[in-house]
PyMOL CGO cylinders between C-alpha atoms (Angstrom):
from pymol import cmd
from pymol.cgo import CYLINDER

trace = [
    CYLINDER, 95.33, -68.32, 33.68, 93.75, -70.53, 36.36, 0.3, 1, 1, 1, 1, 1, 1,
    CYLINDER, 93.75, -70.53, 36.36, 90.12, -71.64, 36.60, 0.3, 1, 1, 1, 1, 1, 1,
    CYLINDER, 90.12, -71.64, 36.60, 89.60, -69.03, 39.32, 0.3, 1, 1, 1, 1, 1, 1,
    CYLINDER, 89.60, -69.03, 39.32, 90.30, -66.13, 36.94, 0.3, 1, 1, 1, 1, 1, 1,
    CYLINDER, 90.30, -66.13, 36.94, 88.22, -64.44, 34.25, 0.3, 1, 1, 1, 1, 1, 1,
    CYLINDER, 88.22, -64.44, 34.25, 89.31, -61.94, 31.63, 0.3, 1, 1, 1, 1, 1, 1,
    CYLINDER, 89.31, -61.94, 31.63, 87.39, -58.66, 31.78, 0.3, 1, 1, 1, 1, 1, 1,
    CYLINDER, 87.39, -58.66, 31.78, 87.55, -55.90, 29.18, 0.3, 1, 1, 1, 1, 1, 1,
    CYLINDER, 87.55, -55.90, 29.18, 89.17, -55.99, 25.77, 0.3, 1, 1, 1, 1, 1, 1,
    CYLINDER, 89.17, -55.99, 25.77, 92.43, -55.06, 24.13, 0.3, 1, 1, 1, 1, 1, 1,
    CYLINDER, 92.43, -55.06, 24.13, 94.82, -53.05, 26.27, 0.3, 1, 1, 1, 1, 1, 1,
    CYLINDER, 94.82, -53.05, 26.27, 92.19, -52.64, 29.00, 0.3, 1, 1, 1, 1, 1, 1,
    CYLINDER, 92.19, -52.64, 29.00, 91.91, -56.39, 29.59, 0.3, 1, 1, 1, 1, 1, 1,
    CYLINDER, 91.91, -56.39, 29.59, 92.17, -57.25, 33.27, 0.3, 1, 1, 1, 1, 1, 1,
    CYLINDER, 92.17, -57.25, 33.27, 92.00, -60.42, 35.29, 0.3, 1, 1, 1, 1, 1, 1,
    CYLINDER, 92.00, -60.42, 35.29, 89.21, -60.74, 37.81, 0.3, 1, 1, 1, 1, 1, 1,
    CYLINDER, 89.21, -60.74, 37.81, 88.82, -63.48, 40.34, 0.3, 1, 1, 1, 1, 1, 1,
    CYLINDER, 88.82, -63.48, 40.34, 85.68, -65.65, 40.30, 0.3, 1, 1, 1, 1, 1, 1,
    CYLINDER, 85.68, -65.65, 40.30, 85.91, -65.76, 44.08, 0.3, 1, 1, 1, 1, 1, 1,
    CYLINDER, 85.91, -65.76, 44.08, 83.73, -63.00, 45.54, 0.3, 1, 1, 1, 1, 1, 1,
    CYLINDER, 83.73, -63.00, 45.54, 85.52, -60.42, 47.61, 0.3, 1, 1, 1, 1, 1, 1,
    CYLINDER, 85.52, -60.42, 47.61, 84.97, -60.88, 51.30, 0.3, 1, 1, 1, 1, 1, 1,
    CYLINDER, 84.97, -60.88, 51.30, 83.56, -57.95, 53.19, 0.3, 1, 1, 1, 1, 1, 1,
    CYLINDER, 83.56, -57.95, 53.19, 86.12, -56.43, 55.53, 0.3, 1, 1, 1, 1, 1, 1,
    CYLINDER, 86.12, -56.43, 55.53, 85.73, -57.45, 59.12, 0.3, 1, 1, 1, 1, 1, 1,
    CYLINDER, 85.73, -57.45, 59.12, 84.26, -54.73, 61.26, 0.3, 1, 1, 1, 1, 1, 1,
    CYLINDER, 84.26, -54.73, 61.26, 86.32, -53.72, 64.26, 0.3, 1, 1, 1, 1, 1, 1,
    CYLINDER, 86.32, -53.72, 64.26, 83.30, -52.83, 66.42, 0.3, 1, 1, 1, 1, 1, 1,
    CYLINDER, 83.30, -52.83, 66.42, 80.52, -54.92, 67.90, 0.3, 1, 1, 1, 1, 1, 1,
    CYLINDER, 80.52, -54.92, 67.90, 77.85, -56.41, 65.64, 0.3, 1, 1, 1, 1, 1, 1,
    CYLINDER, 77.85, -56.41, 65.64, 74.19, -55.42, 65.51, 0.3, 1, 1, 1, 1, 1, 1,
    CYLINDER, 74.19, -55.42, 65.51, 73.10, -58.27, 67.79, 0.3, 1, 1, 1, 1, 1, 1,
    CYLINDER, 73.10, -58.27, 67.79, 75.69, -57.31, 70.41, 0.3, 1, 1, 1, 1, 1, 1,
    CYLINDER, 75.69, -57.31, 70.41, 74.62, -53.66, 70.35, 0.3, 1, 1, 1, 1, 1, 1,
    CYLINDER, 74.62, -53.66, 70.35, 70.94, -54.59, 70.54, 0.3, 1, 1, 1, 1, 1, 1,
    CYLINDER, 70.94, -54.59, 70.54, 71.60, -56.96, 73.44, 0.3, 1, 1, 1, 1, 1, 1,
    CYLINDER, 71.60, -56.96, 73.44, 73.50, -54.22, 75.26, 0.3, 1, 1, 1, 1, 1, 1,
    CYLINDER, 73.50, -54.22, 75.26, 70.65, -51.75, 74.77, 0.3, 1, 1, 1, 1, 1, 1,
    CYLINDER, 70.65, -51.75, 74.77, 68.12, -54.26, 76.09, 0.3, 1, 1, 1, 1, 1, 1,
    CYLINDER, 68.12, -54.26, 76.09, 70.27, -55.14, 79.11, 0.3, 1, 1, 1, 1, 1, 1,
    CYLINDER, 70.27, -55.14, 79.11, 70.77, -51.46, 79.88, 0.3, 1, 1, 1, 1, 1, 1,
    CYLINDER, 70.77, -51.46, 79.88, 67.04, -50.74, 79.63, 0.3, 1, 1, 1, 1, 1, 1,
    CYLINDER, 67.04, -50.74, 79.63, 66.32, -53.70, 81.92, 0.3, 1, 1, 1, 1, 1, 1,
    CYLINDER, 66.32, -53.70, 81.92, 68.88, -52.45, 84.48, 0.3, 1, 1, 1, 1, 1, 1,
    CYLINDER, 68.88, -52.45, 84.48, 67.27, -49.01, 84.39, 0.3, 1, 1, 1, 1, 1, 1,
    CYLINDER, 67.27, -49.01, 84.39, 63.81, -50.53, 84.95, 0.3, 1, 1, 1, 1, 1, 1,
    CYLINDER, 63.81, -50.53, 84.95, 65.05, -52.59, 87.90, 0.3, 1, 1, 1, 1, 1, 1,
    CYLINDER, 65.05, -52.59, 87.90, 66.85, -49.59, 89.39, 0.3, 1, 1, 1, 1, 1, 1,
    CYLINDER, 66.85, -49.59, 89.39, 63.70, -47.45, 89.07, 0.3, 1, 1, 1, 1, 1, 1,
    CYLINDER, 63.70, -47.45, 89.07, 61.64, -50.14, 90.78, 0.3, 1, 1, 1, 1, 1, 1,
    CYLINDER, 61.64, -50.14, 90.78, 64.14, -50.41, 93.64, 0.3, 1, 1, 1, 1, 1, 1,
    CYLINDER, 64.14, -50.41, 93.64, 64.37, -46.63, 93.99, 0.3, 1, 1, 1, 1, 1, 1,
    CYLINDER, 64.37, -46.63, 93.99, 60.57, -46.34, 94.12, 0.3, 1, 1, 1, 1, 1, 1,
    CYLINDER, 60.57, -46.34, 94.12, 60.48, -48.97, 96.85, 0.3, 1, 1, 1, 1, 1, 1,
    CYLINDER, 60.48, -48.97, 96.85, 63.27, -47.14, 98.72, 0.3, 1, 1, 1, 1, 1, 1,
    CYLINDER, 63.27, -47.14, 98.72, 61.29, -43.90, 98.40, 0.3, 1, 1, 1, 1, 1, 1,
    CYLINDER, 61.29, -43.90, 98.40, 58.30, -45.60, 100.02, 0.3, 1, 1, 1, 1, 1, 1,
    CYLINDER, 58.30, -45.60, 100.02, 60.57, -46.69, 102.89, 0.3, 1, 1, 1, 1, 1, 1,
    CYLINDER, 60.57, -46.69, 102.89, 62.05, -43.22, 103.22, 0.3, 1, 1, 1, 1, 1, 1,
    CYLINDER, 62.05, -43.22, 103.22, 65.55, -44.33, 102.22, 0.3, 1, 1, 1, 1, 1, 1,
    CYLINDER, 65.55, -44.33, 102.22, 65.91, -42.00, 99.22, 0.3, 1, 1, 1, 1, 1, 1,
    CYLINDER, 65.91, -42.00, 99.22, 64.67, -38.57, 98.35, 0.3, 1, 1, 1, 1, 1, 1,
    CYLINDER, 64.67, -38.57, 98.35, 61.93, -37.70, 95.89, 0.3, 1, 1, 1, 1, 1, 1,
    CYLINDER, 61.93, -37.70, 95.89, 64.37, -36.22, 93.38, 0.3, 1, 1, 1, 1, 1, 1,
    CYLINDER, 64.37, -36.22, 93.38, 66.44, -39.43, 93.27, 0.3, 1, 1, 1, 1, 1, 1,
    CYLINDER, 66.44, -39.43, 93.27, 63.30, -41.47, 92.65, 0.3, 1, 1, 1, 1, 1, 1,
    CYLINDER, 63.30, -41.47, 92.65, 62.09, -39.11, 89.93, 0.3, 1, 1, 1, 1, 1, 1,
    CYLINDER, 62.09, -39.11, 89.93, 65.45, -39.21, 88.16, 0.3, 1, 1, 1, 1, 1, 1,
    CYLINDER, 65.45, -39.21, 88.16, 65.64, -43.02, 88.27, 0.3, 1, 1, 1, 1, 1, 1,
    CYLINDER, 65.64, -43.02, 88.27, 62.09, -43.39, 86.97, 0.3, 1, 1, 1, 1, 1, 1,
    CYLINDER, 62.09, -43.39, 86.97, 62.69, -40.83, 84.23, 0.3, 1, 1, 1, 1, 1, 1,
    CYLINDER, 62.69, -40.83, 84.23, 65.87, -42.62, 83.14, 0.3, 1, 1, 1, 1, 1, 1,
    CYLINDER, 65.87, -42.62, 83.14, 63.98, -45.93, 82.99, 0.3, 1, 1, 1, 1, 1, 1,
    CYLINDER, 63.98, -45.93, 82.99, 61.20, -44.29, 81.00, 0.3, 1, 1, 1, 1, 1, 1,
    CYLINDER, 61.20, -44.29, 81.00, 63.66, -42.85, 78.46, 0.3, 1, 1, 1, 1, 1, 1,
    CYLINDER, 63.66, -42.85, 78.46, 65.40, -46.24, 78.11, 0.3, 1, 1, 1, 1, 1, 1,
    CYLINDER, 65.40, -46.24, 78.11, 62.10, -47.99, 77.48, 0.3, 1, 1, 1, 1, 1, 1,
    CYLINDER, 62.10, -47.99, 77.48, 61.03, -45.35, 74.94, 0.3, 1, 1, 1, 1, 1, 1,
    CYLINDER, 61.03, -45.35, 74.94, 64.33, -45.82, 73.10, 0.3, 1, 1, 1, 1, 1, 1,
    CYLINDER, 64.33, -45.82, 73.10, 63.84, -49.59, 72.96, 0.3, 1, 1, 1, 1, 1, 1,
    CYLINDER, 63.84, -49.59, 72.96, 60.32, -49.09, 71.63, 0.3, 1, 1, 1, 1, 1, 1,
    CYLINDER, 60.32, -49.09, 71.63, 61.55, -46.65, 68.94, 0.3, 1, 1, 1, 1, 1, 1,
    CYLINDER, 61.55, -46.65, 68.94, 64.22, -49.16, 67.97, 0.3, 1, 1, 1, 1, 1, 1,
    CYLINDER, 64.22, -49.16, 67.97, 61.64, -51.94, 67.77, 0.3, 1, 1, 1, 1, 1, 1,
    CYLINDER, 61.64, -51.94, 67.77, 59.26, -49.82, 65.71, 0.3, 1, 1, 1, 1, 1, 1,
    CYLINDER, 59.26, -49.82, 65.71, 62.04, -48.82, 63.30, 0.3, 1, 1, 1, 1, 1, 1,
    CYLINDER, 62.04, -48.82, 63.30, 63.17, -52.43, 62.85, 0.3, 1, 1, 1, 1, 1, 1,
    CYLINDER, 63.17, -52.43, 62.85, 59.58, -53.59, 62.34, 0.3, 1, 1, 1, 1, 1, 1,
    CYLINDER, 59.58, -53.59, 62.34, 58.93, -50.89, 59.74, 0.3, 1, 1, 1, 1, 1, 1,
    CYLINDER, 58.93, -50.89, 59.74, 62.14, -51.83, 57.89, 0.3, 1, 1, 1, 1, 1, 1,
    CYLINDER, 62.14, -51.83, 57.89, 61.06, -55.49, 57.93, 0.3, 1, 1, 1, 1, 1, 1,
    CYLINDER, 61.06, -55.49, 57.93, 57.64, -54.55, 56.53, 0.3, 1, 1, 1, 1, 1, 1,
    CYLINDER, 57.64, -54.55, 56.53, 59.24, -52.51, 53.73, 0.3, 1, 1, 1, 1, 1, 1,
    CYLINDER, 59.24, -52.51, 53.73, 61.47, -55.44, 52.80, 0.3, 1, 1, 1, 1, 1, 1,
    CYLINDER, 61.47, -55.44, 52.80, 58.49, -57.80, 52.73, 0.3, 1, 1, 1, 1, 1, 1,
    CYLINDER, 58.49, -57.80, 52.73, 56.45, -55.38, 50.58, 0.3, 1, 1, 1, 1, 1, 1,
    CYLINDER, 56.45, -55.38, 50.58, 59.37, -54.90, 48.18, 0.3, 1, 1, 1, 1, 1, 1,
    CYLINDER, 59.37, -54.90, 48.18, 59.77, -58.64, 47.75, 0.3, 1, 1, 1, 1, 1, 1,
    CYLINDER, 59.77, -58.64, 47.75, 56.10, -59.31, 47.08, 0.3, 1, 1, 1, 1, 1, 1,
]
cmd.load_cgo(trace, "trace")
């Protein structure tokens, strides 16, 4: 038995266990930071598009419905970001309270 192994159990049920902690399997998808960054970039794009569409509406280049849809999409994106922020902040507060 090497230094990296421990004996666990007794008698016939004795097993070898490694002292080295098991590594978590690598996730195939994007990480939390990448997803969050994507959400923020998307919300920013929607805000910029709504601003441009509102300006185009004032110039008569787009119709009212197009402007309403762009503004509504930007509003929904911003609300989603705010919900995400509030959820993350509440989780942080719970962790802090649990540790104290």
